[in-house]
C-alpha positions in Angstrom: 104.6 203.8 150.7 101.6 202.7 152.9 99.3 204.8 150.6 100.6 203.0 147.5 100.8 199.5 148.9 97.2 198.7 148.3 97.9 198.9 144.5 100.0 195.8 144.9 98.4 193.9 147.8 94.6 194.4 147.2 92.4 193.0 144.4 92.3 195.2 141.3 88.6 195.9 141.8 85.8 195.7 144.3 83.7 194.1 141.7 85.7 191.2 140.1 82.7 189.9 138.2 80.3 191.9 136.0 76.8 192.6 137.1 74.1 190.3 135.9 72.2 191.7 133.0 69.2 193.7 134.0 65.9 191.9 133.7 67.6 188.8 132.4 67.4 185.3 133.8 70.7 184.0 135.2 72.1 181.2 137.2 72.0 182.4 140.9 74.6 180.0 142.4 78.3 180.6 141.7 80.9 177.8 141.9 84.5 179.1 142.3 87.3 176.7 141.6 90.9 176.8 142.5 93.3 175.7 139.8 96.6 174.1 141.0 96.2 170.7 142.8 92.5 171.1 142.5 91.8 170.9 138.8 95.3 170.3 137.5 98.8 169.4 138.7 102.1 170.8 137.4 104.6 168.1 137.4 108.4 168.1 136.7 110.7 165.2 135.7 114.2 165.4 134.5 113.6 163.5 131.3 110.7 165.7 130.1 110.7 168.8 132.2 107.5 170.5 133.3 104.1 169.2 132.2 100.6 169.9 133.3 98.1 167.1 134.0 94.3 167.2 134.4 92.8 165.8 137.5 90.7 162.6 136.7 87.1 163.5 136.1 87.7 167.2 135.5 86.1 167.2 132.0 82.9 165.5 133.1 82.8 167.7 136.2 83.1 171.0 134.3 80.5 170.0 131.7 77.9 168.7 134.2 78.3 171.5 136.7 78.0 174.2 134.1 74.3 173.3 133.9 73.7 174.3 137.5 76.3 177.0 138.3 78.0 180.1 137.0 81.5 178.8 137.2 84.7 180.8 137.9 88.3 179.7 138.0 90.2 181.8 140.6 93.9 181.1 140.7 96.8 182.9 142.4 98.9 182.4 139.3 99.7 185.1 136.8 97.5 185.4 133.7 100.5 184.5 131.5 100.8 181.1 133.3 97.1 180.4 134.0 95.4 181.5 130.8 97.0 179.0 128.4 96.4 176.1 130.8 92.7 177.1 131.2 92.4 177.3 127.5 93.4 173.7 127.1 91.6 172.6 130.2 88.3 174.1 129.2 88.2 174.7 125.4 84.4 174.6 125.3 84.2 177.5 127.8 82.1 175.8 130.5 83.8 178.2 132.9 82.3 181.6 132.5 85.0 183.7 134.2 88.7 183.5 134.9 90.4 185.4 137.8 94.2 185.6 138.3 96.7 186.8 140.8 95.9 190.5 140.4 92.3 189.7 141.6 93.6 188.2 144.9 94.7 189.9 148.1 98.3 189.5 149.2 98.3 188.8 152.9 101.0 187.4 155.2 102.9 185.9 152.2 99.9 184.3 150.6 97.4 185.2 147.9 93.9 185.2 149.5 90.7 185.1 147.5 88.3 187.7 148.9 85.0 186.2 147.8 83.1 189.3 148.9 84.5 191.1 145.9 83.0 188.7 143.4 79.9 190.9 143.1 77.6 188.0 143.9 75.4 186.9 146.8 77.7 185.5 149.5 74.9 183.0 150.5 75.1 181.4 147.0 78.9 181.2 146.5 80.8 177.9 146.9 84.6 177.8 146.7 86.4 174.4 146.1 90.1 174.3 146.8 92.8 172.0 148.0 94.1 174.9 150.0 91.2 176.1 152.1 93.2 178.9 153.7 93.3 180.6 150.3 89.8 181.8 151.2 90.2 182.2 154.9 88.3 185.5 154.9 85.2 183.5 154.0 85.8 180.0 155.3 82.1 179.3 155.6 81.9 179.2 151.8 84.8 176.8 151.3 84.5 173.1 150.3 87.9 171.5 151.0 89.1 168.9 148.5 92.0 166.6 148.8 95.1 167.9 146.9 95.8 165.9 143.7 99.2 165.2 142.2 100.1 163.3 139.0 101.7 160.6 141.1 98.3 159.8 142.6 97.4 158.2 139.3 94.0 158.0 137.6 92.0 156.5 140.5 91.2 159.8 142.1 87.4 160.4 142.1 87.2 163.5 144.3 85.6 165.8 141.8 83.1 163.2 140.6 82.2 162.4 144.2 81.3 166.0 144.8 78.8 166.3 141.9 75.7 164.9 143.6 76.1 167.2 146.6 76.7 170.2 144.4 73.7 169.4 142.2 71.4 169.0 145.2 72.3 172.5 146.4 70.8 174.0 143.2 67.9 171.6 142.8 66.8 172.4 146.4 67.4 176.1 145.7 69.5 176.6 148.9 69.4 180.3 149.7 72.4 180.2 152.0 75.0 177.5 151.3 77.0 178.5 154.4 74.3 177.1 156.7 74.4 173.8 154.8 78.2 173.6 154.8 78.3 174.4 158.5 76.3 171.3 159.2 78.5 169.1 157.0 81.7 170.5 158.5 80.6 169.8 162.0 80.0 166.2 161.1 83.4 166.1 159.3 85.1 167.2 162.5 83.4 164.5 164.6 83.5 161.6 162.2 86.5 162.3 159.9 84.4 161.7 156.9 84.3 164.0 153.8 81.3 165.8 152.4 80.5 163.3 149.6 80.5 160.4 152.1 78.3 162.4 154.6 75.9 163.3 151.7 75.5 159.7 150.6 74.8 158.5 154.1 72.2 161.3 154.6 70.6 160.3 151.4 70.4 156.7 152.3 69.0 157.6 155.7 66.4 159.8 154.2 65.3 157.1 151.7 65.2 154.5 154.4 63.0 156.7 156.5 60.7 157.4 153.6 60.3 153.7 152.8 59.6 152.9 156.5 57.0 155.7 156.5 55.3 154.3 153.4 55.3 150.8 154.9 53.7 152.0 158.2 51.0 154.2 156.4 47.5 152.7 156.5 46.3 151.2 153.2 43.7 153.2 151.4 40.6 151.1 150.5 37.5 151.8 148.4 34.1 151.6 150.0 34.8 149.8 153.2 37.6 148.5 155.4 39.1 145.2 154.4 38.0 142.5 156.8 34.9 144.4 158.0 31.4 144.0 156.6 30.1 147.0 154.7 27.3 148.9 156.3 26.0 149.8 152.8 25.6 147.9 149.6 27.0 150.9 147.7 30.7 151.6 147.5 32.0 155.1 148.0 35.3 156.7 146.8 
């Protein structure tokens, strides 16, 4: 039984995503997204039964982030449940790959995403989930997000708030996202703030420092210093 258990408990493959095409340009950073309570919420009421609702901002999030990332939805649901939902969630196919329960590892009663089996550089994988423990094997790659439910209404902006931070990772060509996330998570622990808020504050601080530096820089003049008589009748550049 022990010899056969891995067929049911382990991911179906050690390479869950295909190799990048040889000698072809490709997006180096991979954004992995959990499904339930991260992108959608399954909600039940007596008068209508079960319905699935999209998190506010998810359409704009998927469209914009597809310009910067290879995107993967990785859910612990069965394909028969998850695939029809993802079809309606992402009809334009901004999400490149879909992974289901058989790609997860069953451990201590939970389905764990083993990001090392994605066949991608671990330094360039980000995983967004409302259940950070679902990728506990690679916690350094996880971006926690507040769980969303239908009752929360349409004022939730968590996905949209993350977009500037995620975009900056790619624009700055970060080679190891785990180092960046470690810095943010340390500040999260000490301040109680989330990643979008910390990112905004760091950007404001950087811009303020840059403005102060420009103000304190000596002015460049042509020919001679302002306020001092020129030693020559000719101006130099």
